[in-house]
KOLVEX-32877 format. One record per residue (C-alpha): residue number from 1; x, y, z; residue in one letter. Coordinates in Angstrom, 3 decimals. Layout:
<atoms>
{NUM; {X; Y; Z}; A}
...
</atoms>
This chain:
<atoms>
{1; {168.661; 121.086; 57.138}; M}
{2; {168.957; 117.845; 55.266}; Q}
{3; {169.385; 114.670; 57.162}; S}
{4; {172.873; 113.406; 57.680}; E}
{5; {171.860; 109.849; 56.577}; M}
{6; {171.234; 109.095; 52.933}; A}
{7; {167.593; 108.421; 52.033}; P}
{8; {168.391; 104.978; 50.646}; D}
{9; {169.861; 103.806; 53.939}; T}
{10; {166.950; 105.022; 56.089}; M}
{11; {163.850; 103.056; 56.898}; A}
{12; {160.733; 104.206; 55.036}; P}
{13; {158.978; 105.262; 58.225}; V}
{14; {161.987; 107.233; 59.479}; E}
{15; {162.446; 108.782; 56.037}; L}
{16; {158.798; 109.769; 56.029}; L}
{17; {159.063; 111.286; 59.495}; R}
{18; {162.334; 113.129; 58.624}; E}
{19; {160.940; 114.501; 55.355}; S}
{20; {157.825; 115.700; 57.142}; K}
{21; {159.889; 117.551; 59.756}; S}
{22; {162.086; 119.172; 57.064}; S}
{23; {159.051; 120.366; 55.109}; I}
{24; {157.512; 121.848; 58.249}; E}
{25; {160.777; 123.709; 59.052}; E}
{26; {161.065; 125.060; 55.482}; I}
{27; {157.494; 126.312; 55.543}; I}
{28; {158.054; 127.935; 58.928}; A}
{29; {161.237; 129.655; 57.602}; R}
{30; {159.453; 130.933; 54.518}; M}
{31; {156.665; 132.367; 56.650}; L}
{32; {159.129; 134.095; 58.961}; S}
{33; {160.968; 135.647; 55.988}; I}
{34; {157.705; 136.966; 54.661}; K}
{35; {156.691; 138.408; 58.010}; K}
{36; {160.075; 140.009; 58.834}; Q}
{37; {160.568; 141.383; 55.339}; G}
{38; {163.931; 139.705; 54.817}; D}
{39; {165.338; 139.402; 51.286}; P}
{40; {163.592; 136.725; 49.220}; K}
{41; {166.731; 135.324; 47.663}; S}
{42; {166.742; 132.571; 50.233}; E}
{43; {163.253; 131.345; 49.145}; N}
{44; {164.610; 129.652; 46.012}; R}
{45; {166.931; 127.489; 48.023}; E}
{46; {164.107; 126.665; 50.473}; L}
{47; {161.829; 125.631; 47.583}; L}
{48; {164.523; 123.354; 46.203}; T}
{49; {164.919; 121.658; 49.556}; Q}
{50; {161.103; 121.322; 49.837}; M}
{51; {160.900; 119.585; 46.457}; F}
{52; {163.653; 117.222; 47.507}; L}
{53; {161.715; 116.416; 50.654}; N}
{54; {158.568; 115.755; 48.560}; F}
{55; {160.588; 113.320; 46.481}; I}
{56; {161.690; 111.621; 49.676}; N}
{57; {158.029; 111.462; 50.789}; L}
{58; {157.026; 109.722; 47.572}; R}
{59; {159.952; 107.346; 47.906}; Q}
{60; {158.926; 106.529; 51.473}; A}
{61; {155.299; 106.064; 50.355}; N}
{62; {156.346; 103.636; 47.618}; R}
{63; {158.497; 101.729; 50.066}; A}
{64; {155.612; 101.521; 52.559}; I}
{65; {153.203; 100.281; 49.852}; L}
{66; {155.729; 97.700; 48.667}; A}
{67; {156.195; 96.538; 52.240}; E}
{68; {152.428; 96.333; 52.645}; E}
{69; {152.122; 94.190; 49.524}; E}
{70; {154.913; 91.970; 50.735}; R}
{71; {153.263; 91.541; 54.129}; V}
{72; {149.917; 90.784; 52.500}; K}
{73; {151.521; 88.193; 50.279}; T}
{74; {153.252; 86.577; 53.208}; E}
{75; {149.970; 86.680; 55.170}; T}
{76; {148.093; 84.974; 52.360}; E}
{77; {150.795; 82.352; 52.070}; L}
{78; {150.626; 81.742; 55.810}; S}
{79; {146.794; 81.730; 55.841}; K}
{80; {146.371; 78.906; 53.281}; S}
{81; {147.773; 76.145; 55.556}; P}
{82; {145.637; 77.477; 58.409}; I}
{83; {142.468; 77.353; 56.251}; D}
{84; {143.332; 73.856; 55.106}; L}
{85; {143.909; 72.778; 58.684}; T}
{86; {140.603; 74.392; 59.768}; S}
{87; {138.746; 72.613; 56.958}; L}
{88; {140.278; 69.316; 57.980}; Q}
{89; {139.265; 70.035; 61.565}; L}
{90; {135.649; 70.721; 60.534}; H}
{91; {135.588; 67.533; 58.475}; N}
{92; {136.889; 65.556; 61.399}; L}
{93; {134.287; 67.102; 63.718}; M}
{94; {131.506; 66.250; 61.228}; Y}
{95; {132.730; 62.678; 60.913}; E}
{96; {132.935; 62.474; 64.682}; K}
{97; {129.308; 63.634; 65.092}; S}
{98; {128.200; 61.196; 62.366}; H}
{99; {129.967; 58.302; 64.056}; Y}
{100; {128.492; 59.293; 67.414}; L}
{101; {124.964; 59.336; 65.941}; K}
{102; {125.525; 55.998; 64.219}; A}
{103; {126.857; 54.510; 67.446}; T}
{104; {123.912; 55.845; 69.439}; T}
{105; {121.343; 54.600; 66.901}; S}
{106; {123.079; 51.225; 66.773}; S}
{107; {122.989; 50.931; 70.553}; R}
{108; {119.329; 52.005; 70.671}; E}
{109; {118.279; 49.842; 67.707}; F}
{110; {115.661; 47.216; 68.600}; K}
{111; {115.929; 44.320; 66.223}; S}
{112; {113.243; 41.739; 65.574}; K}
{113; {115.241; 38.724; 66.570}; Y}
{114; {114.455; 38.988; 70.329}; P}
{115; {110.774; 38.490; 69.376}; N}
{116; {111.553; 35.532; 67.124}; I}
{117; {110.841; 32.236; 68.804}; D}
{118; {114.186; 30.660; 68.038}; L}
{119; {114.983; 27.116; 68.952}; I}
{120; {117.169; 26.559; 71.973}; S}
{121; {120.916; 26.339; 71.669}; E}
{122; {120.871; 22.641; 72.503}; Q}
{123; {118.370; 21.927; 69.720}; D}
{124; {120.413; 24.093; 67.371}; F}
{125; {123.534; 22.040; 67.956}; F}
{126; {121.550; 18.812; 67.567}; N}
{127; {119.495; 19.708; 64.482}; Q}
{128; {121.436; 22.338; 62.527}; A}
{129; {123.416; 21.094; 59.522}; P}
{130; {127.191; 21.267; 59.592}; E}
{131; {127.244; 23.850; 56.800}; A}
{132; {125.597; 26.351; 59.133}; I}
{133; {127.399; 25.381; 62.329}; K}
{134; {130.855; 25.506; 60.723}; S}
{135; {130.488; 29.103; 59.503}; Q}
{136; {132.266; 31.955; 61.281}; T}
{137; {130.207; 35.110; 60.964}; L}
{138; {131.600; 37.221; 63.813}; S}
{139; {134.536; 37.361; 66.191}; N}
{140; {132.152; 37.698; 69.110}; D}
{141; {131.157; 34.192; 70.190}; T}
{142; {127.666; 35.051; 71.418}; S}
{143; {126.926; 37.192; 68.365}; H}
{144; {128.272; 34.495; 66.056}; D}
{145; {126.005; 31.919; 67.709}; L}
{146; {123.007; 34.218; 67.357}; M}
{147; {123.715; 34.757; 63.646}; L}
{148; {124.003; 31.018; 63.121}; K}
{149; {120.705; 30.415; 64.897}; R}
{150; {119.070; 33.082; 62.747}; L}
{151; {120.447; 31.462; 59.603}; N}
{152; {119.131; 28.118; 60.768}; F}
{153; {115.731; 29.713; 61.424}; E}
{154; {115.744; 31.117; 57.890}; L}
{155; {116.691; 27.701; 56.544}; H}
{156; {113.805; 26.059; 58.401}; Q}
{157; {111.320; 28.651; 57.183}; R}
{158; {112.386; 28.162; 53.581}; K}
{159; {111.849; 24.431; 53.998}; E}
{160; {108.420; 25.091; 55.479}; L}
{161; {107.553; 27.357; 52.549}; C}
{162; {108.467; 24.560; 50.154}; K}
{163; {106.337; 22.140; 52.156}; L}
{164; {103.453; 24.617; 52.122}; R}
{165; {103.683; 24.938; 48.337}; A}
{166; {103.581; 21.148; 48.018}; E}
{167; {100.571; 20.943; 50.353}; L}
{168; {98.800; 23.718; 48.452}; E}
{169; {99.314; 21.808; 45.221}; Q}
{170; {98.034; 18.643; 46.855}; R}
{171; {95.037; 20.540; 48.238}; K}
{172; {94.271; 21.881; 44.774}; K}
{173; {94.368; 18.371; 43.334}; C}
{174; {92.084; 17.087; 46.103}; L}
{175; {89.634; 19.957; 45.544}; L}
{176; {89.499; 19.164; 41.851}; E}
{177; {88.910; 15.502; 42.657}; A}
{178; {86.177; 16.438; 45.151}; N}
{179; {84.569; 18.713; 42.564}; A}
{180; {84.430; 15.822; 40.121}; E}
{181; {82.934; 13.561; 42.777}; R}
{182; {80.407; 16.210; 43.821}; N}
{183; {79.430; 16.632; 40.203}; K}
{184; {78.850; 12.903; 39.979}; F}
{185; {76.915; 12.886; 43.271}; L}
{186; {74.759; 15.828; 42.155}; S}
{187; {73.776; 13.933; 39.028}; S}
{188; {73.227; 10.713; 40.970}; L}
{189; {69.695; 11.606; 42.245}; P}
{190; {68.536; 12.117; 38.664}; L}
{191; {69.899; 8.726; 37.682}; H}
{192; {68.323; 7.127; 40.738}; L}
{193; {65.032; 8.841; 39.983}; K}
{194; {65.064; 7.596; 36.400}; S}
{195; {66.045; 4.128; 37.638}; L}
{196; {63.225; 4.191; 40.159}; K}
{197; {60.785; 5.296; 37.477}; K}
{198; {61.984; 2.539; 35.170}; A}
{199; {61.538; -0.043; 37.940}; S}
{200; {57.897; 0.886; 38.615}; L}
{201; {56.488; -1.559; 36.027}; P}
{202; {58.530; -4.341; 37.610}; V}
{203; {57.244; -3.404; 41.070}; Q}
{204; {53.671; -3.373; 39.795}; N}
{205; {54.184; -6.712; 38.079}; Q}
{206; {55.546; -8.211; 41.298}; L}
{207; {52.838; -6.468; 43.392}; S}
{208; {55.458; -4.799; 45.567}; L}
{209; {54.235; -2.055; 47.928}; P}
{210; {54.983; 1.555; 47.016}; D}
{211; {57.902; 2.853; 49.185}; P}
{212; {56.337; 6.309; 49.383}; K}
{213; {53.069; 4.808; 50.537}; K}
{214; {54.858; 2.772; 53.203}; L}
{215; {56.647; 5.912; 54.362}; K}
{216; {53.375; 7.828; 54.695}; Y}
{217; {51.782; 4.925; 56.558}; H}
{218; {54.685; 4.942; 59.029}; A}
{219; {54.321; 8.691; 59.545}; L}
{220; {50.539; 8.354; 59.879}; A}
{221; {51.032; 6.358; 63.065}; E}
{222; {52.353; 9.558; 64.701}; L}
{223; {49.425; 11.695; 63.523}; L}
{224; {46.959; 13.003; 66.103}; P}
{225; {43.650; 11.087; 66.015}; P}
{226; {41.683; 13.743; 64.049}; P}
{227; {44.285; 13.932; 61.273}; L}
{228; {44.607; 10.158; 61.252}; Y}
{229; {40.846; 9.852; 60.662}; V}
{230; {41.084; 12.269; 57.718}; I}
{231; {44.084; 10.381; 56.331}; Y}
{232; {42.325; 7.032; 56.554}; S}
{233; {39.146; 8.394; 54.912}; K}
{234; {40.925; 9.922; 51.929}; F}
{235; {43.107; 6.830; 51.494}; M}
{236; {39.997; 4.642; 51.568}; A}
{237; {38.277; 6.923; 49.033}; Q}
{238; {41.298; 6.746; 46.730}; K}
{239; {41.677; 2.961; 46.936}; E}
{240; {37.966; 2.130; 46.779}; A}
{241; {36.823; 4.528; 44.034}; F}
{242; {40.172; 5.328; 42.352}; E}
{243; {39.742; 8.963; 43.249}; E}
{244; {42.146; 11.347; 41.487}; N}
{245; {43.807; 12.564; 44.651}; I}
{246; {47.075; 12.131; 46.489}; D}
{247; {47.540; 12.574; 50.217}; I}
{248; {50.897; 13.051; 51.907}; E}
{249; {52.091; 13.309; 55.485}; V}
{250; {54.450; 16.259; 55.858}; S}
{251; {56.421; 17.597; 58.787}; G}
{252; {59.305; 16.837; 61.103}; S}
{253; {59.507; 13.188; 62.108}; L}
{254; {61.870; 14.032; 64.964}; K}
{255; {59.519; 16.654; 66.436}; D}
{256; {56.539; 14.331; 66.068}; A}
{257; {58.343; 11.517; 67.883}; Q}
{258; {59.417; 13.935; 70.614}; S}
{259; {55.835; 15.189; 71.020}; Y}
{260; {54.477; 11.628; 71.159}; A}
{261; {57.070; 10.703; 73.783}; R}
{262; {56.169; 13.743; 75.907}; I}
{263; {52.477; 12.900; 75.659}; Q}
{264; {53.175; 9.313; 76.696}; A}
{265; {55.127; 10.528; 79.729}; E}
{266; {52.466; 13.047; 80.756}; Q}
{267; {49.441; 10.753; 80.488}; N}
{268; {50.313; 8.542; 83.522}; P}
{269; {51.060; 11.606; 85.624}; E}
{270; {47.829; 13.324; 84.633}; S}
{271; {45.777; 10.222; 85.485}; S}
{272; {47.331; 9.985; 88.958}; S}
{273; {46.750; 13.673; 89.816}; D}
{274; {43.653; 14.407; 91.835}; D}
{275; {41.028; 16.926; 90.844}; E}
{276; {42.100; 19.485; 93.446}; G}
{277; {45.622; 19.736; 92.029}; K}
{278; {44.242; 20.079; 88.534}; T}
{279; {42.025; 22.949; 89.605}; Q}
{280; {44.897; 24.680; 91.363}; R}
{281; {47.200; 24.351; 88.345}; K}
{282; {44.631; 25.430; 85.776}; R}
{283; {44.772; 29.211; 86.409}; P}
{284; {48.583; 29.126; 86.339}; K}
{285; {48.575; 27.280; 83.026}; K}
{286; {46.078; 29.643; 81.462}; E}
{287; {48.016; 32.676; 82.616}; S}
{288; {51.211; 31.354; 81.054}; S}
{289; {49.599; 30.677; 77.667}; D}
{290; {49.928; 33.517; 75.217}; E}
{291; {47.953; 34.165; 72.066}; A}
{292; {50.568; 32.397; 69.949}; G}
{293; {50.382; 29.288; 72.143}; G}
{294; {46.660; 28.872; 71.462}; L}
{295; {47.331; 28.310; 67.765}; F}
{296; {50.178; 25.847; 68.236}; R}
{297; {49.944; 23.110; 65.605}; V}
{298; {51.039; 19.499; 65.588}; H}
{299; {54.442; 18.856; 63.933}; P}
{300; {52.811; 16.687; 61.249}; L}
{301; {50.330; 17.962; 58.663}; T}
{302; {48.373; 16.436; 55.777}; L}
{303; {48.826; 17.643; 52.203}; I}
{304; {45.943; 16.753; 49.857}; L}
{305; {46.486; 17.017; 46.089}; H}
{306; {43.212; 17.307; 44.180}; I}
{307; {43.439; 16.668; 40.426}; Y}
{308; {40.994; 17.289; 37.618}; D}
{309; {38.813; 14.214; 37.107}; D}
{310; {37.836; 15.105; 33.534}; E}
{311; {41.237; 15.119; 31.824}; T}
{312; {42.688; 11.915; 30.331}; P}
{313; {45.782; 12.249; 32.515}; D}
{314; {44.379; 13.665; 35.772}; P}
{315; {47.705; 14.167; 37.539}; K}
{316; {48.932; 16.387; 34.732}; S}
{317; {46.547; 19.129; 35.914}; H}
{318; {46.377; 19.808; 39.646}; Q}
{319; {43.363; 21.831; 40.689}; L}
{320; {44.108; 22.482; 44.326}; L}
{321; {46.474; 21.646; 47.165}; L}
{322; {44.901; 21.556; 50.627}; L}
{323; {46.791; 21.542; 53.900}; K}
{324; {45.228; 20.021; 57.036}; F}
{325; {46.732; 20.879; 60.412}; E}
{326; {45.664; 20.166; 63.963}; Y}
{327; {45.579; 22.855; 66.678}; L}
{328; {46.665; 21.158; 69.882}; L}
{329; {45.287; 23.670; 72.369}; K}
{330; {41.954; 24.294; 70.622}; L}
{331; {41.350; 20.647; 69.587}; N}
{332; {40.375; 21.724; 66.076}; A}
{333; {41.378; 20.827; 62.530}; V}
{334; {42.219; 23.757; 60.231}; C}
{335; {42.269; 23.656; 56.442}; V}
{336; {43.917; 26.069; 54.044}; G}
{337; {45.059; 26.266; 50.456}; I}
{338; {48.812; 25.772; 50.497}; D}
{339; {50.820; 28.557; 48.789}; E}
{340; {47.632; 30.452; 48.038}; S}
{341; {47.719; 34.172; 47.310}; L}
{342; {43.958; 34.565; 47.691}; D}
{343; {42.718; 36.518; 50.663}; G}
{344; {40.552; 34.879; 53.323}; P}
{345; {37.399; 36.563; 51.972}; E}
{346; {37.738; 35.209; 48.438}; I}
{347; {39.126; 31.825; 49.344}; N}
{348; {37.088; 29.090; 47.715}; I}
{349; {37.008; 27.197; 51.008}; L}
{350; {34.962; 29.982; 52.604}; C}
{351; {31.296; 29.002; 52.478}; N}
{352; {32.087; 25.711; 50.789}; L}
{353; {29.039; 24.757; 52.805}; F}
{354; {26.482; 27.378; 53.855}; P}
{355; {27.104; 29.220; 57.132}; D}
{356; {30.636; 27.832; 57.366}; D}
{357; {33.141; 30.668; 56.750}; A}
{358; {35.656; 29.272; 59.236}; G}
{359; {35.682; 32.390; 61.431}; L}
{360; {33.564; 30.966; 64.243}; E}
{361; {35.129; 28.437; 66.615}; P}
{362; {33.776; 24.986; 65.730}; P}
{363; {32.590; 23.989; 69.225}; H}
{364; {31.842; 25.411; 72.641}; Q}
{365; {35.104; 24.346; 74.298}; S}
{366; {37.075; 26.362; 71.745}; T}
{367; {34.982; 29.446; 72.476}; K}
{368; {35.628; 29.063; 76.193}; L}
{369; {39.379; 28.810; 75.603}; I}
{370; {39.455; 31.858; 73.313}; L}
{371; {37.479; 33.929; 75.836}; G}
{372; {34.982; 36.705; 75.268}; D}
{373; {36.446; 37.729; 71.929}; D}
{374; {36.095; 34.227; 70.567}; H}
{375; {36.376; 35.143; 66.890}; A}
{376; {39.046; 33.164; 65.067}; F}
{377; {42.163; 34.970; 63.832}; D}
{378; {41.258; 36.316; 60.374}; E}
{379; {44.917; 36.701; 59.386}; R}
{380; {45.319; 32.934; 59.265}; R}
{381; {44.667; 31.406; 55.859}; T}
{382; {44.033; 28.063; 57.537}; S}
{383; {40.645; 27.991; 59.308}; R}
{384; {38.624; 25.497; 61.384}; P}
{385; {35.754; 24.787; 58.998}; Y}
{386; {32.920; 22.699; 60.368}; K}
{387; {33.085; 20.203; 57.502}; W}
{388; {36.757; 19.617; 58.372}; A}
{389; {35.784; 18.780; 61.963}; Q}
{390; {33.198; 16.276; 60.683}; H}
{391; {35.795; 14.670; 58.410}; L}
{392; {38.140; 14.414; 61.411}; A}
{393; {35.491; 12.729; 63.546}; G}
{394; {35.189; 15.669; 65.956}; I}
{395; {31.580; 16.006; 67.058}; E}
{396; {30.270; 19.547; 66.585}; V}
{397; {26.985; 20.079; 68.389}; L}
{398; {24.919; 23.202; 67.719}; P}
{399; {24.629; 25.741; 70.500}; E}
{400; {20.841; 25.367; 70.534}; M}
{401; {18.584; 22.543; 69.466}; S}
{402; {16.999; 22.907; 66.013}; P}
{403; {13.605; 22.378; 67.621}; F}
{404; {14.209; 25.451; 69.838}; V}
{405; {15.332; 27.649; 66.933}; T}
{406; {12.357; 26.505; 64.852}; G}
{407; {14.375; 25.696; 61.730}; K}
{408; {13.031; 23.083; 59.344}; D}
{409; {15.898; 20.691; 59.126}; T}
{410; {14.312; 18.658; 56.358}; Q}
{411; {13.848; 21.579; 53.926}; N}
{412; {16.995; 23.503; 54.881}; S}
{413; {19.606; 24.271; 52.196}; D}
{414; {22.332; 23.440; 54.656}; T}
{415; {24.013; 20.135; 53.966}; A}
{416; {23.264; 17.404; 56.441}; S}
{417; {25.784; 15.880; 58.775}; V}
{418; {26.139; 12.895; 56.505}; S}
{419; {27.184; 15.255; 53.680}; D}
{420; {29.926; 16.647; 55.887}; H}
{421; {31.180; 13.171; 56.616}; Y}
{422; {31.074; 12.264; 52.955}; N}
{423; {34.555; 12.731; 51.438}; V}
{424; {33.143; 12.421; 47.945}; Q}
{425; {30.771; 15.362; 48.519}; T}
{426; {33.607; 17.589; 49.750}; V}
{427; {35.789; 16.744; 46.750}; L}
{428; {32.920; 17.281; 44.323}; R}
{429; {32.126; 20.737; 45.728}; R}
{430; {35.774; 21.803; 45.733}; I}
{431; {36.192; 20.778; 42.082}; R}
{432; {32.961; 22.546; 41.151}; S}
{433; {33.967; 25.834; 42.828}; L}
{434; {37.491; 25.678; 41.405}; K}
{435; {36.281; 25.229; 37.837}; K}
{436; {33.543; 27.869; 38.092}; S}
</atoms>
């Protein structure tokens, strides 16, 4: 029952198959002996053959395992070059994708040089230095030219930066010089003022006219007639009686000249117009005038400085500063205390003379212009007092004759018209009220 071939010369698989068949036959023979009741002497020989077949099975198993190990080893040895080749392939694919992305981004890249206002190629060849033109920056001719132009642009900008730094330094020096000159000019008025003050005795000795006085006289020629009358009266009072006052003409000379020129141009036209045209234009003019236009003042005003007449140096103590202004539309002179914080009710000018609070329009024409509500604007600190109209030479007639009202003009406490005209009386009353 044993195989004719030796186990060592058979292949492991064939040996395994042959041993399996022999074992199956032996087992079948042993079962048949047991069933048929044959003598059991043959079983020992069958067991020996079975053990030999088991040995062959183990030998075949070892040979198969050894072959498996050998095949695995050969497989591993063959797999290493394949893995290395696969890794190299993946690296190459990654490099390829990287190069493709870099190429795409380079092609889509938008540089700044197209927006740079470079000089033309002709100017580049004419103006660029040889050190820049002789360089070779690229094999591509157009690209090489562009790089050279960019280098020349950079060179020019560096030169401009140097020039800017030099100009900034020069500007700084000029500003410092201007600051020194401005400092000198700012101190110059003080020196001129001290020089002018020092020259006053010489001017008085030589009987030279006061420049400020000449300036005010020149401005006084542009004053409206009422303010000019007031100016002349106070100047006469000061020069004749050495009154402790100063009067100035304040305002815009340019506006006053413009107003005088307009008045000079309108006077011939108004004299040539007939009465019918004047009557037709009057309602239109009145309708266009607003409340603010009624209180329009002349560009020039009078500033009166009133000093204390009892101190040794009167001008060292100023009692009051009055401002005279002329209302063009209302033909009235208004007086107020300049820079006064007192309200209209407690102003010392109110009731300087009895029944003269400055709230009533001074004459009938003003009442007609203001209309039914002819009360003067109480918010104005400057008011048309009656004594101011008398000083300005504006005749103020009472609404009714004193003989009709039955008032005794001789025994009345109200000051007479001559008192209103008297500058000395006005100054005396103002000083008295201010000191009380």
